[in-house]
C-alpha positions, -999 to 999 in steps of 0.1 A, spaced: -41 165 91 -49 133 73 -80 116 68 -84 75 57 -118 62 50 -112 25 52 -115 0 24 -154 -10 38 -165 24 46 -204 34 26 -235 16 30 -238 -18 50 -253 -47 32 -286 -47 37 -288 -4 30 -269 -11 -7 -290 -40 -17 -323 -13 -12 -316 17 -29 -302 -5 -53 -333 -25 -56 -351 10 -54 -334 21 -80 -335 -10 -104 -371 -7 -102 -368 29 -118 -350 21 -143 -376 -8 -155 -400 5 -143 -397 49 -144 -430 59 -130 -452 54 -103 -430 36 -72 -434 45 -41 -422 33 -11 -436 28 26 -420 53 48 -383 64 40 -365 35 29 -331 43 46 -318 70 79 -301 91 52 -317 123 45 -292 127 15 -300 93 -3 -341 98 -1 -331 137 -14 -321 122 -47 -339 93 -47 -375 113 -44 -353 132 -77 -357 101 -97 -387 101 -91 -394 76 -62 -425 87 -41 -424 82 -4 -455 79 16 -463 70 54 -501 56 44 -501 28 17 -533 36 6 -519 65 -11 -497 42 -35 -528 40 -53 -523 2 -58 -487 10 -78 -453 -5 -68 -447 -2 -29 -411 -9 -16 -404 -8 24 -372 -6 40 -365 -42 36 -365 -55 -2 -364 -88 -5 -387 -92 -35 -409 -58 -53 -444 -66 -37 -467 -51 -59 -504 -48 -32 -540 -46 -43 -562 -36 -21 
């Protein structure tokens, strides 16, 4: 059986942008990067990001006033509360 993968197969634009943004933030900041909930619905990607250092939290209070990434990254958001 031959399997042909389409030229456009892969992440959608939004997922690609979110993952690239998270990885860029890791490179620039290197620590204390938190994500409120899972950034994408893909356990492999989430686990890879965890291994790279992103901390996933379900409650914003767990982030301790550090950089927060949400599922839709428009800009880096820093919340002080």
